[in-house]
N, C-alpha and C positions, 0 to 999 in steps of 0.2 A: 588207340589206347595202348599204353605200355604194358606188356605182360610181365609177370614175376617169374623168377627162376624155378619155382616149384610147380608152376602150371604144367599140366600134361598137354600133349599135342591136341587132345580132344577139347580141352578147355580153351586153348588158343584159337582153335577153329570155331568154337562156339562164339567167341567174341567177334570174329569176322562175320559169321553168318547173321548174328543178331544185328550188328551194325549195318550190314547191307539191307536187311529187311526194313529196319527203321528209316533208313535214308529213302527207301522206296515209298513209304507211306507218310513221310514228313509233311508234304504239301497238304494232303487230305486232313492230317491231324491238326495242322495249324488252322485250317478253315473251321474245324469244329470248335476251336476256342472262341472264334469270333461269333459263330452262330449259336453257341452254347448248347449244341445238341450232344447227346450221349452217343459216341461212335461205336454202335453195336457192330457195324461192318468191320471195323478195324480189330475188334476183339475176336471176331469170328476168324478173320485172316490170321491173326496172331496165334490163335488156338491150333490152327492146322499145322503150324511149324513144330509144335511139341516143346517149345522153349520153356513153357511154364512148368514142365516136368524136369527141368535141368537138375534140380537138387535131390530128387529121390530116385531109388533103385529102378533099374530097367525092368525088373520082374513085375513092377506095378505100372508100367507104361512110361517111366521116366527115362532120363539120360544117364543117371548114375554119376553125376559130376559134383555132387556134394554141395556144401554151403558155398564153396568157391564158385561153382557153376551158377548157383543162384545169384550171387553177387555180380557176376559178369553180366547176366541177363538184366538185373536191376540197373546196373550202371549204364549199359548201352541203351536201354529203353528210355531211361530218364534223361539222357543226353538230347533226346528228341522230344519226348513228351512227359512232363511231370505228371500229367493227369493219368495217362495210360499206365505209366509206371507205378503210380500210387495204387491203382486198382490191382494190378498184377502182383506187386510185392506185398502190399498190406493185406490183401484178401486171398488171392489164389495161393500164394506161397505161405501166407500167414497161418494156414491150417495144416500144412504138410507135416511138420514135425509132431504136432499133436496126434495125428493119425498114425504116423510111423511108429512112434514110441509108446502110445497108449491105446491105439485102436486094435480091434480084433483082426484076425487074418481076413475074415469075411468083409469087414469094413474097408480094409486096405484095398482089397481086390475090387470092391464096389465103387469106392469114392476116388481113390488116387488117379485112376485112368481118366476120370472126368476132369480132374484138375489139370492133368497133363494135356488134355485136349482143349484147354482154354475156357472151361466153364467158369463163369464169373461167380465169385464167392464173397462172403462177408465174414468178419469176425466181430461178434457182438459182446463187448465188455462194458463200455461206458453207459451210465445211467444218469438220471436226474440228480440223484444224491450220491452217486458213486463214480467219481472221475479217477483222480490219482489214487484214491482210497478204494481200489478195486475189490478189496475184501469186504467192502460194505454193500456189495450187490444185493438188490432187493427183489429182482424178478424171481418168483417162486416156482419151483418144480416139485409138485406133490405126487409121490408115487401112488398109483392105483392099479394093482394087478400087474398086467403086462405092459403098462405104459405110464408115462408121467403127464401131468396136466400143468402147463406153463401159463402163468399170469404175471403181467407187469409191463414195463416199458423200457426201451433202450434208446439212447440218443447219440448223436455224432457218429453214426455208423457209415463208414465209407462204402459206397455201393448199395446203400439201402434202396430197395425198390427194383433195381436193375439186376441184382444178383439172383442166381438160381438156388444157391444153398447158403446157409448161415451157421457158423459155429457159435453157439450161444452158451454163455456161462450163467448158471442160475443157482439159487439157494435151495438146498435140499434138507437143511437142518437149522434149527434155531437154538439147539442145545448150547448153552454157554461154553461148555467144555470143548465141543466141536468147533465153535467159532474161535475160541482162544487158540486152538491148534490148527486152524485153517482147514478143517475137515468138513466145512459146511457148504461147500460149493461143488457143483458137478457140471461137466461139459456135455453138450448135446449137438448133434447134427440135425438141423431143421430145414426142411425143404420149402421153397416158395410155393404158395398156393394151398398150404395146409389151412383148413377152416379155422378162423379166428386169428390168423396171423396176417397183419396188415401194416402198411406204412402209415405213419401218423402225420408227418410233415417232412418237407424237403428244405434243407438249409442252403443259404448262400455263404459259401466258405471262401475266404481270402485266397486268391491265387489259382484255384482249381476251377477254371471256367467250364471244362468238359467232364467233370467228375460229379457224380451224384452223391450227396451226403444227407442223411436224414435220421428220423426217429422211427422206431418200430413199436408196435403194440401187440401184446400177446393176451388174447382173451379166451381162456380155456382151450389153449392149443394142445392137442393130443400128440405126444411124441413117444413112439415105441421104445421099449427098453433097449432093443438092438441098435438104436440110434444114439445111445449114450456112449461117450468117448471116455474110456477108462472106467474105473469103479466109482460107485456113488461115494462122494466125499473127496475124490481126487482132483476136483476141478481146479483148485489153487495150484497144485503141482503141475497139472496140464497147462494152465495159463502161463505160469512163470517159465516153464520149459520152452514153450512156443515163443515167448517174448524175446528170449536171448537170441534165437534164430532170426526172428523178425526184425529186431533192432539192428542186427548186423546188416541185413539186406537194405533196410531203410538208410543206413549210413552209406551204403554204396550209392544211393541216390544223391547224397550230399556231395560226393566226389564228382558225380556227373554234372550237377548244377554248377560246381566251381569250374568245370571244363567249359561249360557254356559261356561263363563270364569271360574266360580267357579268349574264347573263339571270337568274341565280339569286341571286347575292350582293347585288345592289342591292335587288330587291324583298323579299328575305328580311330584310335589315337595316332596311328601311322598316317592316316588320311585326313585327319582334321587339322586344319591350319589356323593358328591363332598367334598374334604378335609376330607374324612373319616366319613361323616355323611350325612343324608338326607338333601336336601337343604331347606326343610320346617323348619329345626331347626335354620336356619340363621335368625337373628333378622330382617334384612332388608326385607326379604321375608315375615316374619310374619306381619310386619306393612303394607306391600302392600296388602296382603290377607285380613287383617282387614279392610283396606280402601275399597276393593272390596265389602266386606260384608256390610259395612255401606252404601255405595252408592246403592247397590241392595235393601236393606231394605227401605231406604228413597224413592227410585224411586217407588217401588211397593206400599207403603203406599200413596204416592202422587197421583199415577195413579188411584187407586181404590177409594180413597176419592173423586177425581174429577168425576169419573164415577158415584159414588153414588149421588153426588150433581146433576148431570144431570138427573138421574133417579127420583130425588125428584122435578124436574122442576126448579132448581135454575139456575141462570146466571153463567156460568163457563168461561166467557171470560178471566179473569185473570188466573184462575187455569189451563185452557187448554194450554195457552201459556207458563205458568210457568213449567208444567210437560214436555212439549215438549222441552223447552230449557234445563232444569235441567237433564232430562232423556238423552238427546243427549250428554251433557257434562259429565255426570256420566259414560256413556258407553264408551266414548272415553278415559277418564282418566283411567278407569278400564282396558280397553284393553291394554293401555300402561303399566300399572302395571303388568298385566298378561304376557305380552311379556317379560318384564324384569325378572320375576320369572322363565319363561321357557327358557330363553336364545334363542339360535338358533332355537329351535323347536317352539318358539313363532311366528316365521315368516315362518314356514314350512307349506305348504299346506296340509301336512299329518295330521295336527291338525287344528280344526276349529277356534282356537284363532286368527289365521292369517286372516280368513274371517271376524270375528267380528271386528278386527282392521280396516278393509277396510270399511265395511258397516256402522260402527259407525260414520265415518267421513261424509258419505253422509247425515246422519240425521242432520248435521249442516245446511243443505240446504233444503232437502225434507220436504214438508208440511209447509214451512215457515222458512226462515233463522232465526238463533238465534237473529240476530239484529232486524228483524221484530217482533219476539215474544217479545223481550224486549220493543220495542216501544209500542206494544199493552198493555203490563203490565204497563208501565209508564202512558200512556194516560188513560187507563181504571182505573188504580189504583188511580190516582188523582181524578177521578170522583166518582167511586164507594166506595172508602175508605176515602172520604173527612172528615167525622167525626172523623176517627181514626188519621187523620193527623193535627188536630187542636192543635196548641201550647197552653198549659195552660196559662191562665192569671197569671202574676206574679206581685208582689209588693215588695217594699223595706221594709225589716224587720226593725221595729223601734229599736229593741234590737241589731241587728247585722249590720245593714246597707247594707245587701246583698239581692239579689233577692230571693224570696221564693214564692211558689205557693199560689194563693189566692183561698180559698175554695168557697167563695160566690161571686156573681156578685156585681157590684157597687150599693150601696144602693140608692144614689141620684146622678143623672147625672148633669153635669154642663150645663149652658146655652151656646148656640153657640155664640162665639165671637173670635176675633183674639187673644186676651189675653189668653183665656182659651185653645184654640187649641195649642198655643205656649207652655203653661204650661204643657199640656199633652205630647207634643213632648219632652220637656225638661226632664220630669220625665222618659219617655221611654229611653232616653239617658243613664240614670243611670242603667236601667235594661238590655237593649239590645244595647250596645254602638255602635256596627257596623251595626245595622239593620235599615231599613226604617220601617214605619208603613203603613198598609193598611187603607183604609177609615173605614173598619169594625172594625179594632183595635181601632181607635179613637172614633168611635161611641159607644164603650163600656163605655166611660167616658163622652161623650157629647151628648146631645139631638139634633140630626140632621139627615137629610137624605143625600144621596150621593150628590145630586145636590147642596143643600145649603152649605154643607161642602166644596164641590169643589170650590165654589165661594170665601169662606174665604181663602182657601189655595192659590187660584190665587192671592188674595190681598196680602197675606204674601210673596209670591214669587216676586211680583212686588216691594216689599220693600226690597228685598234681604235678607229675614230672613229664608227661607226654600229652599230646593232642592227637585225636584220631578222627578218621572219616570212616563211617560204618554203612553197611548195607541196610535196607529197610528192615531186615530181620535182626539187626543189631550186631552182626559179625564184623570184626575189624577188617577193613580193606586197606587203609593207609594209616601210617603212624609217623609222628615226628616229635623229637624232643623239644620241649618249650624252653624258655629262659632258665627256669629252675632246674630242669633236667640237664641242660648243657653245663650248668655250673657244677652239678653233682658228678657228671661224667668225667670232666677234665678241668684243670686249672684254666683261668681266663687266658693266660699267655699261650696256651696250646692252640688257640684259635687265631692268634694274631699272625698277620702276614702282610708283606708289602714287597714290591719289586726291589732289586738291589740298588737301583738308582735313587730310591726314596731314602733320604738320610733321616737320622733320628730326630733332627730338629723340625722335620716336616710331619711328625706324628706326636701324639700326646697320650 
């Protein structure tokens, strides 16, 4: 695996150590896929290495190698075992940041060393009626003195039944105001074996032959207050914070699976002879392999750049969702290409390409659907990248009569009046013929605040000179001069324009 320039020597060594360990257990791991047994022995061996503590501080039993270290472990494990990797990443590492950033000091010292030593854990979010809509969680946690009583069901929980601990998100308030502000959820650490806490069913999930996935039932489960992660009502904040970290680690698995595809597709096509030559000499196969290489490179760069930003303390809301969506799509696209290159053997269980094809599809859902990730990217992007999305102010070139960028702001703004507002709207028609203007756009040219400008626009609309788009509360958000308004703002000839090569006889 290629290292990146910002990796420390410890991180580079970690990659070598995890790779060596995984190569040692590869035979046994593959056998468990065929027998469908859960490899408790491999998790026990892996736990002794301390690799699951790569991402968190040494003071709590970890390695102190940050999100980058976590991604290194995730990638190297998944290159050998999608199943083992999914448990380690999604569950063991999936609860780390929640505890580090929201747990008490006592919780960190009590729980993090257990994770570092390889104890299998679960993250319980999904429910029968709460999938992508995680805010709709219905498992109830009712406070009673020094404990909470949990009732309800969870589903599609990776590691259900075999995990020793479960980070569970439950509803602690039905107050409409709390729900509106996402203050209705709380996170808890729940131990296996607590009375009333049982597995309800075990699912058959595409691609993960040696991973247990199932439903959980909470029947008056007593959970001490000291097992609450964060304050009551902070569950949504805890959940989302952990998801950014978890999505980055899951994306490292996408890079690993794409490497598996290359490890088999290229040697296979070099050795497979059809039409008197190796199939790698067929142009169509070469372009498919080139696409696999491109997707792998871009996935790895995106993953480790995102991990590096996390380690620097940056907000990775956009990047984490981006690498999750792109990584999943890249892996699935590459698995389709690899299958075509290998033909029938691409869907033969004797080769792992078939397994990658299956698990790649599950990543369209696990850790957040691609649609949910894109919504996060859209909403956060508009907020965090607002300056990058500002349309440059443009003016009409006196020489050409076409819109050109204006380097400097308006030297002298106009006084607020109906006439001046209409003039600005008329001028904008020449620049952005099909667009409305925001109040901010108009205020670049007119000295006014939103309230005063809104009153003038109201007056213009009453006269039938402008059209508006308003908020639900009736405030003006967008405005544009209509035909009547344009005629009043300027003479008809003011709006006429044609390129120089268009002669008068070609217009009327």
